[in-house]
C-alpha positions as CSV (number, residue, x, y, z in Angstrom):
1,D,0.0,0.0,0.0
2,D,1.5,3.4,-1.0
3,N,-0.4,5.2,1.7
4,A,0.9,3.1,4.7
5,D,2.6,4.9,7.5
6,N,5.8,2.8,7.2
7,L,6.7,1.6,3.7
8,V,8.8,-1.5,3.6
9,F,11.1,-2.5,0.8
10,R,12.3,-6.1,1.0
11,I,15.3,-7.2,-1.0
12,R,16.5,-10.8,-1.4
13,I,20.0,-11.4,-2.7
14,V,20.1,-14.5,-4.8
15,A,23.4,-15.9,-6.1
16,D,23.1,-17.1,-9.7
17,D,25.2,-20.2,-10.5
18,Q,26.1,-18.8,-13.9
19,D,27.5,-15.6,-12.6
20,K,30.3,-17.2,-10.5
21,G,33.5,-15.3,-10.9
22,D,35.2,-12.1,-9.8
23,T,32.0,-10.5,-8.5
24,E,31.1,-13.4,-6.2
25,E,34.7,-13.5,-4.9
26,Q,34.5,-9.8,-4.1
27,V,31.2,-10.2,-2.3
28,D,32.6,-13.1,-0.3
29,R,35.6,-11.0,0.8
30,M,33.5,-8.0,1.7
31,E,32.1,-7.9,5.2
32,D,28.3,-8.2,5.5
33,D,27.7,-4.6,6.8
34,A,30.0,-3.1,4.2
35,F,28.2,-5.1,1.4
36,L,24.8,-3.9,2.7
37,R,26.0,-0.3,2.9
38,A,27.4,-0.5,-0.7
39,L,24.1,-2.0,-1.9
40,E,22.1,0.7,-0.1
41,Q,24.2,3.4,-1.6
42,N,23.9,1.9,-5.1
43,M,20.2,1.5,-4.9
44,L,19.5,5.0,-3.4
45,S,21.5,6.7,-6.2
46,D,20.5,4.5,-9.2
47,L,17.0,3.2,-8.5
48,T,13.7,5.0,-9.4
49,L,10.9,3.4,-7.3
50,Q,8.0,5.4,-8.6
51,G,7.3,8.5,-10.6
52,I,9.2,10.5,-13.2
53,E,13.0,10.3,-12.9
54,Q,13.7,14.0,-13.8
55,I,11.4,15.3,-11.1
56,T,13.2,15.1,-7.8
57,K,10.7,16.7,-5.4
58,V,7.1,17.8,-5.4
59,Y,5.6,20.6,-3.3
60,M,1.8,20.7,-2.7
61,H,0.2,23.9,-1.6
62,K,-2.9,26.1,-1.9
63,P,-2.1,29.5,-3.4
64,T,-2.8,32.7,-1.5
65,T,-2.4,35.2,-4.3
66,D,-5.0,35.7,-6.9
67,D,-2.6,35.2,-9.8
68,K,-2.3,31.5,-9.1
69,K,-5.9,30.9,-8.1
70,R,-8.3,29.3,-10.6
71,I,-10.9,31.7,-12.1
72,V,-14.4,30.3,-12.4
73,I,-17.7,31.7,-13.6
74,T,-20.3,32.0,-10.9
75,P,-24.0,31.1,-11.5
76,E,-24.7,34.9,-11.6
77,G,-22.3,35.3,-14.5
78,G,-19.4,36.9,-12.5
79,F,-15.9,35.8,-12.1
80,K,-14.5,34.4,-8.9
81,A,-10.9,33.3,-7.9
82,I,-10.9,30.1,-6.0
83,P,-7.9,28.4,-4.5
84,E,-7.2,24.8,-5.4
85,W,-4.2,22.6,-4.6
86,L,-1.2,23.1,-6.9
87,L,1.8,20.8,-7.4
88,E,5.1,22.5,-8.0
89,T,8.2,20.5,-8.8
90,D,12.0,20.5,-8.7
91,G,12.9,19.4,-12.1
92,T,10.9,19.3,-15.4
93,A,9.6,16.6,-17.6
94,L,6.6,18.1,-19.3
95,L,6.1,15.5,-22.0
96,Q,6.2,12.6,-19.4
97,V,3.9,14.5,-17.0
98,L,1.4,15.1,-19.8
99,S,1.4,11.4,-20.7
100,Q,0.2,10.5,-17.2
101,P,-3.5,9.4,-17.1
102,N,-4.8,11.8,-14.4
103,V,-3.0,14.9,-15.4
104,D,-5.0,17.8,-16.9
105,P,-3.1,19.0,-20.0
106,I,-5.0,22.3,-20.2
107,R,-3.8,23.4,-16.7
108,T,-0.3,21.9,-16.7
109,T,2.5,24.4,-17.4
110,S,6.3,24.5,-17.3
111,N,8.7,27.4,-16.9
112,D,11.4,25.6,-19.0
113,I,11.5,27.4,-22.3
114,C,13.5,24.8,-24.1
115,E,11.1,22.0,-23.0
116,I,8.1,24.0,-24.2
117,F,9.8,24.6,-27.6
118,E,10.3,20.8,-28.1
């Protein structure tokens, strides 16, 4: 479950009989704690668990200024600025974001000029 309080990622290390050689000898010589630390460092730097690789962090907030609020037409025919949750990111990948099933392409923007040009 992605919404659990504590997410658990279990890893099983399986030795393949075909891959015997230098790497297995290096693993055998390496202490268990050093091997686990090296594995952890490798996985944290190279593995993408979920999401879009170029987007490193997402900030979720409700805007307080009218320029970022959504403008809607009231039943009386007037305009009203209503705040709605926004997602702002570190990193850009506009094409990949737009290809996600629950993303509204009309209201999705990017401030990366080169990416918009592509």
